[in-house]
KEKOL-21587 format. One record per residue: y, z, x of N, C-alpha, C, CB in turn; residue in one letter. Coordinates in steps of 0.02 Angstrom, whole numbers, plus 32768, in hexadecimal, padded with zeros to 4 digits. Last residue first. Glycine has a CB too. Layout:
BEGIN
Y Z X Y Z X Y Z X Y Z X a
...
END
This chain:
BEGIN
F2B8 C179 23A3 F2FF C168 239D F324 C194 236E F307 C121 2387 p
F24E C1DA 2409 F25C C1C1 23C5 F2A6 C1B2 23BF F245 C1F4 238F r
F1FB C1AD 249B F234 C1CF 247D F242 C1B0 2439 F273 C1CB 24AB d
F164 C1CD 24EF F18B C1A4 24C1 F1C3 C1CD 24A3 F15F C185 248A a
F10D C215 2539 F150 C20C 2554 F17C C1E0 2529 F14B C1EF 2599 g
F092 C23A 2510 F09B C1F4 2523 F0DF C1E7 2542 F092 C1C8 24E6 s
F0A3 C2C1 24F0 F075 C2AE 2526 F080 C266 253D F02D C2B5 250E r
F0FE C2BC 2487 F110 C2E0 24C4 F0E3 C2CB 24FE F10C C32C 24B9 a
F0B4 C275 2428 F0F2 C258 2441 F107 C279 2482 F12A C25F 240D r
F04D C2D1 2411 F03D C290 242E F07B C26E 244A F01D C263 23FA l
F097 C33B 23D7 F071 C346 2416 F063 C303 2438 F02F C36C 2408 i
F0C7 C2FC 2364 F0F6 C317 2395 F0D4 C322 23D8 F115 C359 237C k
F04F C2DF 2323 F07C C2A9 2337 F0AD C2C0 236C F0A1 C28E 22FC g
F020 C361 2309 EFFA C334 2335 F025 C2FB 234E EFBC C318 230F i
F086 C38A 22B0 F07B C3AE 22EF F055 C382 2320 F054 C3EF 22E2 i
F075 C32E 2248 F0B5 C331 226B F0AD C355 22AE F0EA C355 2241 m
EFF3 C34E 221F F002 C30B 223A F043 C30A 2260 F005 C2D9 2202 g
F007 C3D0 21ED EFDA C3C4 2226 EFE8 C381 2247 EF92 C3C7 2210 g
F05A C3B1 2181 F073 C3DC 21B7 F049 C3D2 21F6 F072 C427 21A1 i
F002 C362 2136 F042 C346 214C F05D C36F 2186 F075 C344 2112 w
EF99 C3BD 211D EF8D C381 2145 EFCD C361 215E EF65 C34F 211D f
EFDD C41C 20CE EFBE C430 210E EFB1 C3F4 213A EF7C C456 2101 a
EFFF C3CB 2061 F033 C3EA 2089 F018 C3FF 20CE F051 C427 2065 l
EF81 C3AB 202A EFAB C377 2048 EFE2 C393 2075 EFCB C34D 2011 p
EF59 C434 2008 EF33 C40B 2037 EF5E C3D2 2053 EEF4 C3ED 2014 v
EFBA C460 1FA9 EFAF C485 1FE8 EF8C C459 201C EF86 C4C4 1FDB v
EFB9 C418 1F34 EFF0 C40C 1F63 EFE5 C42D 1FA6 F030 C425 1F46 f
EF3D C437 1EFB EF59 C3F5 1EF0 EF92 C3E6 1F22 EF73 C3EF 1EA8 i
EEF9 C4AE 1EFA EEFC C48A 1F3A EF1E C446 1F34 EEB7 C480 1F55 y
EEF2 C4DD 1E7A EF18 C505 1EAB EF23 C4DF 1EEB EEF5 C546 1EB9 d
EE98 C48F 1E3A EEDF C47D 1E31 EF0B C4A5 1E61 EEF5 C48A 1DE8 f
EE1C C4C6 1E45 EE2F C494 1E76 EE78 C481 1E72 EE04 C455 1E6D m
EE14 C51E 1DD3 EE1A C539 1E18 EE30 C505 1E4C EDD8 C556 1E2D p
EE7F C4FC 1D47 EE42 C4EA 1D6D EE4A C502 1DB5 EE36 C49C 1D6B h
EEF6 C50B 1D0A EED1 C548 1D17 EE90 C53B 1D3C EEC1 C56C 1CD5 t
EF29 C48E 1CF0 EF46 C4B3 1D28 EF23 C4F5 1D36 EF8F C4C1 1D1A t
EED3 C400 1CCE EED5 C448 1CBC EEEF C470 1CF7 EE8E C461 1CA5 d
EEBB C37F 1CEC EF00 C392 1CE0 EF09 C3DA 1CCC EF1E C366 1CAB g
EE37 C378 1D0C EE4A C361 1CCA EE92 C373 1CB9 EE1C C37E 1C96 g
EE09 C392 1D87 EE1F C3CC 1D60 EE32 C3B8 1D18 EE5B C3EC 1D81 s
EDE9 C315 1DB8 EDB3 C347 1DB1 EDC8 C383 1D88 ED9C C35D 1DF5 i
EE67 C2D3 1DAE EE2B C2B9 1D8C EDF6 C2EE 1D83 EE0F C27E 1DB3 a
EEBD C31F 1DFB EECC C317 1DB4 EE8E C2FE 1D8E EF07 C2E6 1DAB l
EE7E C30D 1E76 EE82 C350 1E59 EE91 C34B 1E0F EEB8 C37A 1E7D i
EE91 C281 1E86 EE4D C29E 1E85 EE4E C2E3 1E64 EE31 C2A4 1ECD y
EF1D C277 1E8A EEF7 C257 1E54 EEB1 C273 1E4E EEF3 C20C 1E61 g
EF33 C2BE 1F00 EF50 C2D7 1EC1 EF2B C2B8 1E86 EF9C C2C8 1EBE v
EEEF C268 1F5A EEDA C2AE 1F52 EEF4 C2CB 1F10 EEF4 C2D9 1F8D w
EF38 C1F1 1F4E EEF0 C1F2 1F3D EED8 C239 1F31 EEC7 C1D1 1F75 a
EFB4 C21B 1F7E EFAE C204 1F38 EF65 C205 1F22 EFCC C1BE 1F31 a
EF8D C237 2002 EFA9 C26C 1FD8 EFA3 C259 1F8E EFF2 C279 1FEA t
EF66 C1B8 202E EF34 C1EE 202A EF4D C228 1FFF EF23 C207 2071 l
EFE3 C177 2026 EFAA C15F 1FFE EF75 C195 1FF7 EF8B C121 201D l
F02E C1C0 2083 F043 C1BB 203D F009 C1A7 2010 F07D C188 2035 y
EFE3 C1A8 20F8 EFEB C1EC 20DE F000 C1EC 2095 F01D C212 2107 g
EFF8 C11F 2107 EFB4 C137 20FB EFB5 C17E 20DF EF89 C135 213C m
F080 C124 2124 F069 C101 20E8 F023 C118 20D5 F06A C0B4 20F2 i
F077 C168 219E F09D C185 2167 F087 C166 2125 F0E9 C17C 2172 k
F02F C110 21ED F012 C151 21DE F036 C173 21A3 F016 C17E 221C f
F08B C0A7 21F1 F049 C09C 21D3 F028 C0DE 21C1 F01C C074 2202 y
F0F2 C0E3 2237 F0FD C0D0 21F1 F0BB C0C3 21CD F12A C092 21ED h
F0BE C0F2 22B7 F0CD C12D 228F F0D7 C11D 2246 F10B C14E 22AA g
F0B9 C070 22EC F07B C090 22D6 F088 C0CE 22AB F053 C0A4 2313 n
F13F C00A 22A8 F122 C035 22DB F0E5 C05A 22BF F157 C068 22F5 p
F127 BF69 225C F137 BFB0 2256 F11B BFD6 2292 F11C BFCD 2215 l
F166 BED3 22A9 F133 BEFA 2286 F148 BF43 2285 F0ED BEF2 22A8 s
F1A0 BE2E 22C6 F1AE BE75 22BC F174 BE96 2297 F1F0 BE7F 2296 k
F189 BDB8 2344 F175 BDCE 2301 F17E BE1A 22FB F12B BDBA 22F3 k
F21C BD92 23A2 F1D6 BDA6 239E F1C7 BDBE 2357 F1C5 BDDD 23D2 a
F28C BD09 2380 F27D BD50 238A F232 BD5E 2382 F2A5 BD7B 2358 p
F2A3 BC77 23DF F288 BC93 23A1 F275 BCDC 23AC F24A BC6A 2389 q
F2C9 BC3A 2452 F2F7 BC6B 2436 F2DD BC8C 23F6 F33A BC4A 2428 e
F268 BBD9 246C F266 BC17 2493 F296 BC4D 2479 F277 BC08 24DB p
F20B BB7E 2406 F250 BB97 2407 F251 BBD9 242D F26B BB9F 23BE n
F185 BB69 2419 F1B1 BB2F 241E F1FA BB45 2421 F1A6 BB00 23E3 t
F126 BBD9 2483 F14A BBCA 2444 F17A BB90 244E F16F BC08 242A p
F096 BBA6 24DF F0DB BBBC 24DE F0FB BBAD 249A F103 BB99 2516 q
F019 BB6E 24D5 F01D BBB6 24DF F063 BBD2 24DA F000 BBC8 2522 g
F02A BAE6 24CD F012 BB09 2491 F016 BB55 2498 EFCA BAF5 2483 k
F0BD BA99 2506 F081 BABE 2519 F06B BAE7 24DC F08D BAEB 2557 d
F0F6 B9FD 24CB F0FD BA46 24CC F0BA BA66 24DD F117 BA60 2488 a
F10E B970 2535 F0ED B990 24FD F0F2 B9DC 2503 F0A3 B97A 24F8 s
F191 B904 255A F16A B93E 256B F14A B95B 252D F194 B972 258F m
END
């Protein structure tokens, strides 16, 4: 018998594992936070008296809190339960 090309040859082989969507958003949040901090450091030249330096942590914090609230709302609407 020849193996069907649409079926896996080993039926006991586990499915390919991947990260849940929430982890991708968290990684993206880390990268955007690092980019924002780098941007502020670049335009201010590391000068803590520069007006934009006031927003170095406030903007990422606001987006992280907003993202958590949006995630909680979406989880409640979809009926998904977090382990």
